[in-house]
Residue frames as a rotation matrix with the C-alpha (Angstrom) as fourth column:
UNK 1
-0.743 0.376 -0.554 -117.54
0.636 0.656 -0.408 -58.23
0.210 -0.655 -0.726 309.58
UNK 2
0.064 0.834 0.548 -120.98
0.320 -0.537 0.780 -56.87
0.945 0.126 -0.301 310.28
UNK 3
-0.894 -0.295 0.337 -121.33
-0.166 -0.479 -0.862 -54.59
0.416 -0.827 0.379 313.27
UNK 4
-0.482 0.744 -0.463 -123.94
0.868 0.479 -0.134 -55.58
0.122 -0.467 -0.876 315.82
UNK 5
0.167 0.640 0.750 -126.77
0.465 -0.722 0.512 -53.04
0.870 0.263 -0.418 316.06
UNK 6
0.903 0.206 -0.377 -126.08
0.424 -0.295 0.856 -52.43
0.065 -0.933 -0.354 319.75
UNK 7
0.105 -0.948 -0.301 -122.43
0.701 -0.144 0.698 -51.56
-0.705 -0.285 0.650 318.95
UNK 8
0.181 0.010 0.983 -123.18
0.936 -0.310 -0.169 -49.37
0.303 0.951 -0.066 315.90
UNK 9
0.961 0.271 0.062 -123.24
0.230 -0.900 0.370 -46.25
0.156 -0.341 -0.927 318.08
UNK 10
0.567 -0.801 -0.193 -119.52
0.199 -0.094 0.976 -46.67
-0.800 -0.591 0.106 318.89
UNK 11
-0.246 -0.649 0.719 -118.39
0.878 0.165 0.450 -46.39
-0.411 0.742 0.529 315.24
UNK 12
-0.653 -0.010 -0.757 -118.15
-0.136 -0.982 0.130 -43.14
-0.745 0.188 0.640 313.25
UNK 13
0.389 0.911 -0.137 -120.82
-0.246 -0.040 -0.968 -42.38
-0.888 0.410 0.209 310.69
UNK 14
0.567 -0.248 -0.786 -118.32
-0.821 -0.088 -0.564 -42.76
0.071 0.965 -0.253 307.82
UNK 15
0.107 -0.551 0.828 -117.01
-0.534 0.670 0.515 -46.15
-0.838 -0.498 -0.222 309.01
UNK 16
0.715 0.212 0.666 -117.81
0.355 0.711 -0.607 -47.87
-0.602 0.671 0.433 305.69
UNK 17
0.915 -0.382 0.125 -115.65
-0.076 -0.470 -0.880 -45.42
0.395 0.796 -0.459 303.72
UNK 18
0.340 -0.809 0.479 -112.87
-0.938 -0.256 0.233 -45.49
-0.066 -0.529 -0.846 306.31
UNK 19
0.306 -0.154 0.939 -112.87
-0.227 0.946 0.230 -49.28
-0.924 -0.284 0.255 306.31
UNK 20
0.884 0.054 0.465 -112.71
0.416 0.367 -0.832 -49.43
-0.215 0.929 0.301 302.51
UNK 21
0.745 -0.661 0.088 -109.80
-0.541 -0.677 -0.499 -46.96
0.390 0.324 -0.862 302.47
UNK 22
0.103 -0.713 0.694 -107.84
-0.866 0.279 0.414 -49.20
-0.489 -0.643 -0.589 304.86
UNK 23
0.324 0.098 0.941 -108.75
0.015 0.994 -0.108 -52.54
-0.946 0.049 0.321 303.21
UNK 24
0.640 0.041 0.767 -108.39
0.714 0.335 -0.615 -51.55
-0.282 0.941 0.185 299.57
UNK 25
0.909 -0.361 0.209 -106.33
-0.236 -0.858 -0.456 -48.34
0.344 0.365 -0.865 299.59
UNK 26
0.276 -0.850 0.449 -103.56
-0.955 -0.190 0.228 -49.10
-0.109 -0.492 -0.864 302.04
UNK 27
-0.056 -0.294 0.954 -103.68
-0.404 0.881 0.248 -52.92
-0.913 -0.371 -0.168 302.11
UNK 28
-0.505 -0.135 -0.853 -104.40
-0.860 -0.010 0.511 -53.29
-0.078 0.991 -0.111 298.37
UNK 29
0.423 0.825 -0.374 -107.02
-0.834 0.516 0.195 -56.00
0.354 0.230 0.907 299.02
UNK 30
0.026 -0.468 -0.883 -104.71
0.111 0.880 -0.463 -58.27
0.994 -0.086 0.075 301.01
UNK 31
0.899 0.260 -0.353 -104.67
0.338 0.104 0.935 -59.21
0.280 -0.960 0.006 304.69
UNK 32
0.439 -0.762 0.476 -102.01
-0.618 -0.641 -0.455 -57.24
0.652 -0.095 -0.752 306.55
UNK 33
0.449 -0.262 0.854 -101.43
-0.746 0.416 0.520 -60.21
-0.491 -0.871 -0.009 308.85
UNK 34
0.072 -0.365 0.928 -100.93
0.103 0.929 0.357 -63.11
-0.992 0.070 0.105 306.46
UNK 35
-0.698 -0.412 -0.585 -101.33
-0.443 -0.393 0.806 -61.69
-0.562 0.822 0.092 302.93
UNK 36
-0.518 0.570 0.637 -104.44
0.685 0.723 -0.090 -63.63
-0.512 0.390 -0.765 301.88
UNK 37
-0.981 0.130 0.146 -106.30
0.013 -0.701 0.713 -61.94
0.195 0.701 0.686 299.00
UNK 38
-0.552 0.833 -0.022 -109.81
-0.435 -0.311 -0.845 -60.54
-0.711 -0.457 0.534 299.47
UNK 39
0.388 0.898 -0.208 -112.75
-0.720 0.155 -0.677 -62.45
-0.576 0.412 0.706 297.90
UNK 40
-0.158 -0.477 -0.864 -110.61
-0.842 0.522 -0.134 -65.39
0.516 0.707 -0.484 296.81
UNK 41
0.949 0.316 0.002 -111.02
-0.283 0.847 0.450 -69.07
0.140 -0.428 0.893 297.53
UNK 42
0.017 -0.990 0.140 -107.86
-0.925 -0.068 -0.374 -70.17
0.380 -0.123 -0.917 299.33
UNK 43
0.586 0.036 -0.810 -106.68
0.110 0.986 0.123 -73.71
0.803 -0.161 0.574 300.02
UNK 44
0.015 -0.569 0.822 -105.38
-0.885 -0.391 -0.254 -74.09
0.466 -0.724 -0.509 303.56
UNK 45
-0.384 -0.283 -0.879 -104.26
0.026 0.948 -0.317 -76.86
0.923 -0.145 -0.356 305.92
UNK 46
0.598 0.757 -0.264 -106.09
0.317 0.079 0.945 -75.62
0.736 -0.649 -0.193 309.02
UNK 47
0.428 -0.521 -0.738 -102.95
0.871 0.020 0.491 -74.65
-0.241 -0.853 0.463 310.93
UNK 48
0.456 -0.208 -0.865 -102.33
-0.044 -0.976 0.211 -71.33
-0.889 -0.058 -0.455 309.15
UNK 49
-0.688 -0.720 0.093 -100.51
0.031 0.099 0.995 -72.69
-0.725 0.687 -0.046 306.10
UNK 50
0.482 0.875 -0.051 -102.20
0.061 -0.091 -0.994 -71.72
-0.874 0.476 -0.097 302.84
UNK 51
-0.150 -0.459 0.875 -101.62
0.892 0.319 0.320 -71.96
-0.427 0.829 0.362 299.10
UNK 52
0.024 0.049 -0.999 -100.82
-0.206 -0.977 -0.052 -68.66
-0.978 0.207 -0.013 297.37
UNK 53
0.500 0.280 0.820 -102.05
0.632 0.529 -0.566 -69.28
-0.593 0.801 0.088 293.84
UNK 54
0.982 -0.129 -0.136 -100.55
-0.185 -0.789 -0.587 -66.05
-0.032 0.601 -0.798 292.46
UNK 55
0.205 -0.976 0.073 -97.03
-0.963 -0.187 0.192 -66.94
-0.174 -0.110 -0.979 293.61
UNK 56
0.525 0.043 -0.850 -97.51
-0.407 0.890 -0.207 -70.71
0.747 0.454 0.485 293.24
UNK 57
-0.598 -0.779 -0.190 -96.18
-0.099 0.307 -0.947 -71.32
0.795 -0.547 -0.261 296.78
UNK 58
0.347 0.597 -0.724 -97.29
0.732 0.311 0.607 -72.37
0.587 -0.740 -0.329 300.22
UNK 59
-0.292 -0.377 0.879 -97.25
-0.280 -0.845 -0.455 -69.69
0.915 -0.379 0.142 302.91
UNK 60
-0.691 0.038 -0.722 -97.38
0.657 0.450 -0.605 -69.90
0.302 -0.892 -0.336 306.68
UNK 61
0.230 0.893 -0.386 -99.86
0.973 -0.205 0.106 -68.08
0.016 -0.401 -0.916 308.95
UNK 62
0.229 -0.218 -0.949 -97.83
0.302 -0.911 0.282 -64.84
-0.926 -0.351 -0.143 308.71
UNK 63
0.919 0.257 -0.299 -97.52
-0.190 -0.375 -0.907 -64.84
-0.345 0.891 -0.296 304.92
UNK 64
-0.018 -0.988 -0.153 -93.92
-0.830 -0.071 0.553 -66.06
-0.557 0.137 -0.819 304.75
UNK 65
0.409 0.097 -0.907 -93.03
-0.766 0.578 -0.283 -68.52
0.497 0.811 0.310 302.01
UNK 66
0.060 -0.363 0.930 -92.45
-0.732 0.618 0.288 -72.07
-0.679 -0.697 -0.229 303.21
UNK 67
-0.358 -0.186 -0.915 -91.53
-0.772 0.610 0.178 -75.40
0.525 0.770 -0.363 301.70
UNK 68
0.577 0.549 0.605 -93.39
-0.761 0.630 0.154 -78.59
-0.297 -0.549 0.781 302.47
UNK 69
-0.496 -0.777 0.388 -91.39
-0.594 0.630 0.501 -81.79
-0.633 0.019 -0.774 302.61
UNK 70
-0.184 0.387 -0.903 -92.08
-0.900 0.303 0.313 -83.96
0.395 0.871 0.293 299.60
UNK 71
-0.135 0.209 -0.969 -93.96
-0.077 0.972 0.220 -87.12
0.988 0.104 -0.115 300.55
UNK 72
-0.953 -0.249 0.174 -94.18
-0.177 -0.011 -0.984 -86.25
0.247 -0.968 -0.033 304.25
UNK 73
-0.509 0.860 0.047 -97.95
0.153 0.143 -0.978 -85.92
-0.847 -0.490 -0.204 304.33
UNK 74
-0.423 0.478 0.770 -100.70
0.900 0.120 0.420 -86.11
0.108 0.870 -0.481 301.76
UNK 75
-0.872 -0.030 -0.488 -101.10
0.187 -0.942 -0.277 -82.34
-0.452 -0.333 0.828 301.62
UNK 76
-0.792 0.588 -0.164 -103.80
-0.472 -0.420 0.775 -82.14
0.387 0.692 0.610 298.96
UNK 77
-0.310 0.686 -0.658 -105.90
0.470 0.713 0.521 -84.70
0.826 -0.148 -0.543 300.83
UNK 78
-0.301 0.126 -0.945 -105.84
0.936 -0.150 -0.318 -82.50
-0.182 -0.981 -0.073 303.94
UNK 79
-0.987 -0.159 0.011 -106.34
0.157 -0.965 0.208 -79.16
-0.023 0.207 0.978 302.19
UNK 80
-0.035 0.990 -0.137 -109.62
0.892 -0.031 -0.451 -77.34
-0.451 -0.138 -0.882 302.72
UNK 81
-0.488 -0.058 0.871 -111.02
0.627 -0.718 0.303 -74.29
0.608 0.693 0.387 300.98
UNK 82
-0.058 0.504 -0.862 -112.14
0.821 -0.467 -0.328 -71.03
-0.568 -0.727 -0.387 302.54
UNK 83
0.338 0.259 0.905 -113.52
0.737 -0.671 -0.083 -67.81
0.586 0.695 -0.418 301.12
UNK 84
-0.515 -0.654 -0.555 -111.39
0.854 -0.450 -0.262 -64.87
-0.078 -0.609 0.790 302.35
UNK 85
0.526 0.644 0.555 -113.14
0.585 -0.748 0.314 -61.66
0.617 0.159 -0.770 303.42
UNK 86
-0.612 -0.790 0.042 -111.18
0.564 -0.473 -0.677 -58.67
0.554 -0.390 0.735 304.70
UNK 87
0.660 0.740 -0.133 -112.37
0.631 -0.449 0.633 -56.56
0.409 -0.502 -0.762 307.60
UNK 88
-0.075 -0.638 0.766 -110.96
-0.167 -0.750 -0.641 -53.44
0.983 -0.175 -0.050 309.23
UNK 89
0.478 0.146 -0.866 -109.89
0.733 0.477 0.485 -54.05
0.484 -0.867 0.121 312.83
UNK 90
0.710 -0.262 0.654 -108.89
-0.493 -0.848 0.196 -51.74
0.503 -0.461 -0.731 315.66
UNK 91
-0.062 -0.843 -0.534 -105.47
0.054 0.532 -0.845 -52.76
0.997 -0.081 0.013 316.96
UNK 92
-0.923 -0.316 0.218 -106.17
-0.168 -0.179 -0.969 -51.41
0.345 -0.932 0.113 320.47
UNK 93
-0.562 0.784 -0.263 -109.86
0.796 0.599 0.085 -52.56
0.224 -0.162 -0.961 320.52
UNK 94
-0.423 0.393 -0.816 -110.96
0.336 -0.769 -0.544 -48.91
-0.842 -0.504 0.193 320.97
UNK 95
-0.003 0.513 0.859 -113.63
0.991 0.118 -0.067 -48.11
-0.135 0.851 -0.508 318.37
UNK 96
0.870 0.300 -0.392 -113.20
0.295 -0.953 -0.073 -44.38
-0.396 -0.053 -0.917 319.03
UNK 97
0.055 -0.939 -0.340 -109.52
-0.310 -0.340 0.888 -44.45
-0.949 0.056 -0.309 317.96
UNK 98
0.783 0.349 0.514 -109.72
0.358 0.423 -0.832 -44.39
-0.508 0.836 0.207 314.16
UNK 99
0.308 -0.780 -0.544 -106.18
-0.728 -0.562 0.394 -43.28
-0.613 0.275 -0.741 313.38
UNK 100
0.591 -0.111 -0.799 -104.59
-0.687 0.450 -0.571 -45.01
0.423 0.886 0.190 310.38
UNK 101
-0.480 -0.872 -0.094 -101.92
-0.650 0.425 -0.630 -46.56
0.589 -0.241 -0.771 312.60
UNK 102
-0.598 0.314 0.737 -104.63
-0.626 0.392 -0.674 -48.11
-0.501 -0.865 -0.037 314.80
UNK 103
0.540 0.841 -0.026 -106.57
-0.633 0.385 -0.671 -49.72
-0.555 0.379 0.741 311.94
UNK 104
-0.673 -0.732 0.102 -105.58
-0.505 0.556 0.660 -52.89
-0.540 0.393 -0.744 310.13
UNK 105
0.245 0.682 -0.689 -107.05
-0.953 0.302 -0.039 -54.96
0.181 0.666 0.724 307.28
UNK 106
-0.667 -0.433 0.606 -107.36
-0.605 0.790 -0.100 -58.54
-0.436 -0.434 -0.789 308.53
UNK 107
-0.444 0.523 -0.728 -108.85
-0.374 0.630 0.681 -61.71
0.814 0.574 -0.084 307.08
UNK 108
0.618 0.782 0.078 -111.20
-0.415 0.240 0.877 -63.76
0.668 -0.575 0.473 309.27
UNK 109
0.551 -0.453 -0.700 -108.38
0.637 0.771 0.002 -65.89
0.539 -0.447 0.714 310.72
UNK 110
-0.532 -0.836 0.133 -106.07
0.580 -0.475 -0.663 -63.00
0.617 -0.276 0.737 311.58
UNK 111
-0.233 0.541 0.808 -108.98
-0.493 -0.782 0.381 -60.94
0.838 -0.310 0.449 312.97
UNK 112
0.797 0.556 -0.234 -110.00
-0.124 0.531 0.838 -63.77
0.591 -0.640 0.492 315.33
UNK 113
0.202 -0.814 -0.545 -106.39
0.860 0.414 -0.299 -64.31
0.469 -0.408 0.783 316.45
UNK 114
-0.635 -0.448 0.630 -105.98
0.199 -0.882 -0.427 -60.58
0.747 -0.146 0.649 317.06
UNK 115
-0.075 0.739 0.670 -109.26
-0.676 -0.531 0.511 -60.31
0.733 -0.414 0.539 319.01
UNK 116
0.067 0.117 -0.991 -108.72
0.334 0.933 0.133 -63.47
0.940 -0.340 0.023 321.11
UNK 117
-0.810 -0.380 -0.447 -107.60
0.525 -0.130 -0.841 -61.65
0.262 -0.916 0.305 324.30
UNK 118
-0.796 0.574 0.191 -110.55
-0.597 -0.798 -0.088 -59.26
0.102 -0.184 0.978 324.10
UNK 119
0.059 0.835 -0.547 -112.99
-0.505 0.498 0.705 -62.13
0.861 0.235 0.451 323.53
UNK 120
-0.251 -0.214 -0.944 -111.55
0.595 0.735 -0.325 -63.99
0.763 -0.644 -0.057 326.52
UNK 121
-0.992 -0.116 -0.048 -111.92
0.111 -0.645 -0.756 -60.89
0.057 -0.755 0.653 328.67
UNK 122
-0.464 0.885 0.033 -115.54
-0.822 -0.444 0.357 -60.43
0.331 0.138 0.933 327.62
UNK 123
0.070 0.452 -0.889 -116.33
-0.050 0.892 0.450 -64.12
0.996 0.013 0.085 328.24
UNK 124
-0.629 -0.384 -0.676 -114.83
0.632 0.254 -0.732 -63.88
0.453 -0.888 0.083 331.72
UNK 125
-0.952 0.274 0.135 -116.82
-0.306 -0.852 -0.426 -60.73
-0.002 -0.447 0.895 332.47
UNK 126
-0.143 0.947 -0.288 -120.09
-0.718 0.101 0.688 -62.31
0.681 0.306 0.666 331.30
UNK 127
-0.002 0.077 -0.997 -119.46
0.380 0.922 0.071 -65.40
0.925 -0.379 -0.031 333.44
UNK 128
-0.866 -0.380 -0.325 -118.55
0.447 -0.298 -0.843 -63.20
0.224 -0.875 0.429 336.42
UNK 129
-0.725 0.657 0.207 -121.75
-0.661 -0.748 0.058 -61.18
0.193 -0.095 0.977 336.01
UNK 130
0.095 0.781 -0.618 -123.89
-0.383 0.601 0.701 -64.33
0.919 0.170 0.356 335.84
UNK 131
-0.254 -0.251 -0.934 -122.31
0.671 0.650 -0.357 -65.70
0.696 -0.718 0.003 339.00
UNK 132
-0.995 -0.104 0.009 -122.77
0.071 -0.737 -0.672 -62.36
0.077 -0.668 0.740 340.76
UNK 133
-0.353 0.934 0.044 -126.46
-0.793 -0.324 0.516 -62.32
0.496 0.147 0.856 339.83
UNK 134
0.149 0.364 -0.920 -126.80
0.108 0.918 0.381 -65.87
0.983 -0.156 0.097 341.14
UNK 135
-0.631 -0.445 -0.635 -125.16
0.675 0.089 -0.733 -64.90
0.383 -0.891 0.244 344.42
UNK 136
-0.938 0.253 0.238 -127.26
-0.307 -0.924 -0.228 -61.76
0.162 -0.287 0.944 344.72
UNK 137
-0.119 0.993 -0.010 -130.62
-0.953 -0.111 0.283 -63.43
0.280 0.043 0.959 344.16
UNK 138
-0.312 -0.062 0.948 -129.80
-0.646 0.745 -0.164 -66.94
-0.697 -0.664 -0.272 345.38
UNK 139
0.740 0.620 -0.261 -130.53
-0.584 0.400 -0.707 -68.41
-0.334 0.675 0.658 342.00
UNK 140
0.591 -0.531 0.608 -128.70
0.491 0.834 0.252 -71.09
-0.640 0.150 0.753 340.03
UNK 141
-0.220 -0.744 -0.631 -125.68
-0.391 -0.526 0.755 -70.33
-0.894 0.413 -0.175 337.88
UNK 142
0.700 0.555 0.451 -127.16
0.203 0.451 -0.869 -70.74
-0.685 0.699 0.203 334.42
């Protein structure tokens, strides 16, 4: 994932090399959350289940093998494709903590699930700041 220019200051100067070491050295080009392979087109059902072409099996959102009931649902009619891209994520959301144990290689889906609490906190803070500015200056809550 690209780093916003205003946040670039918080990352170390060798972030690109550190990220590559985590994504391709330790994780071997696979998501550490669900096991999806980097730079591959993956068929998925939208609820976390995806087709692992190498193993020839369906997997759930955590990478465990699952079986789909035969004839239950038209699976191939519901399947969508997505291009998987790995990114290095901070487990504790602290960009200054670059210890190996704090970094993880996540695909887009796992990264968004992992960052959901932080995104909710930031949304709440932005809304709170807007309301405070409206109260302070008597303006509308835009």
